[in-house]
C-alpha positions as CSV (number, residue, x, y, z in Angstrom):
1,M,7.8,20.6,-3.6
2,T,11.6,20.5,-3.4
3,I,13.5,18.5,-0.8
4,S,17.2,17.7,-0.2
5,L,18.2,14.0,0.2
6,T,21.7,13.0,1.3
7,A,23.2,9.6,0.6
8,A,22.2,8.6,4.2
9,D,18.6,9.6,3.4
10,W,18.6,7.3,0.3
11,V,20.0,4.5,2.4
12,S,17.4,5.2,5.1
13,L,14.6,5.1,2.4
14,L,15.9,1.7,1.2
15,T,16.2,0.2,4.7
16,H,12.8,1.5,5.7
17,F,11.2,-0.3,2.8
18,L,13.3,-3.4,3.4
19,S,11.9,-3.5,6.9
20,L,8.3,-2.8,5.8
21,S,8.6,-5.6,3.3
22,L,8.9,-8.1,6.2
23,L,5.9,-6.6,7.9
24,A,3.7,-6.6,4.8
25,I,1.5,-9.5,5.8
26,G,-1.5,-9.3,3.5
27,G,0.3,-7.2,0.9
28,A,2.3,-4.0,0.9
29,V,-1.0,-2.0,1.2
30,S,-1.2,-3.2,4.8
31,T,1.9,-1.1,5.6
32,L,0.5,2.2,4.2
33,P,0.1,3.7,7.7
34,D,3.8,3.4,8.5
35,M,4.7,4.5,5.0
36,H,2.6,7.6,5.6
37,R,4.2,8.2,8.9
38,T,7.7,8.0,7.5
39,L,7.3,9.7,4.1
40,V,4.8,12.4,5.0
41,D,4.8,13.0,8.8
42,E,8.4,12.5,9.9
43,N,10.6,13.2,6.9
44,H,8.4,15.4,4.8
45,W,9.6,13.7,1.6
46,L,6.0,13.6,0.2
47,L,2.9,15.8,0.5
48,D,-0.3,14.3,1.7
49,T,-1.8,14.8,-1.7
50,Q,1.1,13.0,-3.4
51,F,0.7,10.1,-1.0
52,S,-3.1,9.8,-1.5
53,T,-3.1,10.2,-5.2
54,S,-0.3,7.7,-5.6
55,V,-2.3,5.1,-3.8
56,A,-5.5,6.0,-5.7
57,L,-3.7,5.9,-9.1
58,A,-2.0,2.6,-8.4
59,Q,-5.2,1.0,-7.2
60,A,-7.1,2.2,-10.2
61,A,-4.5,1.0,-12.7
62,P,-4.4,-2.6,-13.9
63,G,-1.5,-4.6,-12.6
64,P,0.0,-5.5,-9.2
65,N,-1.2,-3.9,-6.1
66,V,2.3,-2.8,-5.1
67,L,2.6,-0.1,-7.8
68,F,1.9,2.6,-5.3
69,V,5.3,1.9,-3.8
70,A,6.9,2.7,-7.1
71,L,4.9,6.0,-7.3
72,F,6.1,6.9,-3.8
73,G,9.7,6.4,-4.8
74,W,9.0,8.3,-8.1
75,H,7.6,11.3,-6.2
76,V,10.4,11.3,-3.6
77,G,12.9,11.3,-6.5
78,L,11.2,14.1,-8.3
79,N,11.0,16.1,-5.1
80,A,14.7,15.5,-4.5
81,S,15.8,16.4,-8.0
82,G,14.8,20.1,-7.7
83,A,14.7,20.1,-11.5
84,A,11.8,21.0,-13.8
85,A,9.3,18.2,-14.5
86,G,10.2,16.3,-17.6
87,S,13.9,17.1,-17.5
88,T,16.6,14.5,-17.7
89,L,17.6,15.1,-14.1
90,A,14.0,14.8,-12.8
91,W,13.6,11.5,-14.7
92,A,16.9,10.1,-13.3
93,Y,16.0,11.0,-9.8
94,G,12.5,9.7,-10.2
95,L,13.8,6.4,-11.6
96,A,16.3,6.2,-8.8
97,G,13.6,6.7,-6.1
98,M,11.4,4.2,-7.8
99,S,14.2,1.6,-7.9
100,V,15.1,2.1,-4.3
101,T,11.6,1.7,-3.0
102,M,10.6,-1.2,-5.2
103,L,13.9,-3.1,-4.4
104,G,13.3,-2.5,-0.8
105,V,9.7,-3.7,-0.7
106,L,10.2,-6.7,-3.0
107,L,13.5,-8.3,-2.2
108,P,13.0,-9.4,1.5
109,S,9.4,-10.5,1.2
110,T,9.9,-12.3,-2.1
111,T,12.9,-14.2,-0.7
112,L,11.2,-15.0,2.6
113,T,8.0,-16.1,0.8
114,L,9.8,-18.4,-1.5
115,L,11.7,-20.1,1.3
116,S,8.8,-20.3,3.8
117,S,6.2,-21.4,1.3
118,R,8.5,-24.3,0.3
119,W,9.0,-25.3,3.9
120,A,5.3,-24.9,4.8
121,H,4.2,-26.9,1.9
122,K,6.5,-29.8,2.9
123,N,5.2,-29.5,6.5
124,R,1.6,-28.5,5.9
125,E,0.2,-31.2,8.2
126,L,2.1,-29.9,11.3
127,R,-0.2,-28.3,13.9
128,A,2.1,-25.3,14.2
129,V,1.8,-24.5,10.5
130,R,-2.0,-24.7,10.6
131,A,-2.1,-22.6,13.7
132,F,0.1,-20.0,12.2
133,K,-2.1,-19.7,9.1
134,Q,-5.2,-19.3,11.3
135,G,-3.5,-16.8,13.6
136,M,-2.4,-14.5,10.8
137,A,-6.0,-13.8,9.6
138,P,-6.8,-11.2,12.4
139,V,-3.4,-9.5,11.9
140,V,-4.1,-9.1,8.2
141,I,-7.6,-7.8,8.8
142,A,-6.4,-5.2,11.4
143,L,-3.6,-4.0,9.1
144,L,-6.1,-3.5,6.2
145,L,-8.6,-1.7,8.5
146,S,-5.8,0.7,9.6
147,T,-4.9,1.3,6.0
148,G,-8.5,2.2,5.1
149,W,-8.7,4.5,8.1
150,I,-5.5,6.4,7.1
151,L,-6.7,6.8,3.5
152,S,-10.2,8.0,4.5
153,V,-8.8,10.5,7.0
154,N,-6.5,12.0,4.4
155,L,-9.5,12.8,2.2
156,G,-10.7,15.0,5.1
157,K,-14.3,13.9,4.7
158,T,-14.4,11.0,7.3
159,G,-17.8,12.1,8.8
160,A,-19.3,13.2,5.6
161,S,-18.7,10.0,3.7
162,W,-20.9,7.8,5.8
163,P,-22.4,6.2,2.7
164,L,-19.0,4.9,1.7
165,W,-18.5,3.4,5.2
166,L,-21.9,1.8,5.0
167,V,-21.2,0.3,1.6
168,S,-17.9,-1.0,3.0
169,I,-19.4,-2.6,6.0
170,V,-22.3,-4.2,4.1
171,S,-19.8,-5.5,1.5
172,A,-17.6,-7.0,4.2
173,L,-20.6,-8.7,5.8
174,V,-21.8,-10.1,2.4
175,I,-18.4,-11.4,1.6
176,W,-18.0,-13.0,5.0
177,R,-21.5,-14.5,5.2
178,S,-22.3,-15.5,1.6
179,K,-20.7,-17.0,-1.4
180,L,-21.7,-14.1,-3.7
181,H,-19.1,-13.5,-6.3
182,L,-17.1,-10.3,-5.8
183,L,-17.8,-9.1,-9.3
184,W,-21.5,-8.6,-8.2
185,L,-20.3,-6.4,-5.4
186,L,-18.1,-4.4,-7.7
187,A,-21.0,-3.9,-10.1
188,A,-23.2,-2.8,-7.3
189,G,-20.6,-0.3,-6.1
190,A,-20.2,1.0,-9.6
191,L,-23.9,1.5,-9.9
192,L,-24.1,3.3,-6.6
193,G,-21.3,5.6,-7.7
194,W,-22.8,6.2,-11.1
195,F,-26.1,7.3,-9.5
196,G,-24.1,9.5,-7.2
197,W,-25.3,7.8,-4.0
198,V,-21.8,7.2,-2.7
């Protein structure tokens, strides 16, 4: 895929990730639906497959959850370079895209988190601080559910993958209602996948 990005497009990419950084309550993964809207649907800077595989690869790799943002930037840069994969120009554009998206998603949220966590720690007994923490839980859950929906719809098998939905719902209920360690659920999911049941 080859695209053409102007300087204004690079600035738009940066400002979009700057704004998403401030909405990333519960992590950058909670803003995946809006990233998909901007990168795939509106601007056509990424293909659906590039989007989905970037998320899958970043989630499977060890390290921070936010790595998919770097992969988005990398693919946008590669698509904008118009050069052969592995060339110096492709690498330069890929690194530029990765830098723009990562700077955009990390700078505001890191700064805001540092300042607000210091303030909230000093004022942790205030009723407003406690209410804010309790009120944010449903927002985070809704954002994560919308992310799961976007990713499952992109696979094109939403109806056919009912066992995955069932495992997800059962896992959520077990986590909510018990004190079972998450590693047991991961092991159970691995076994279900190994046997080919999900």
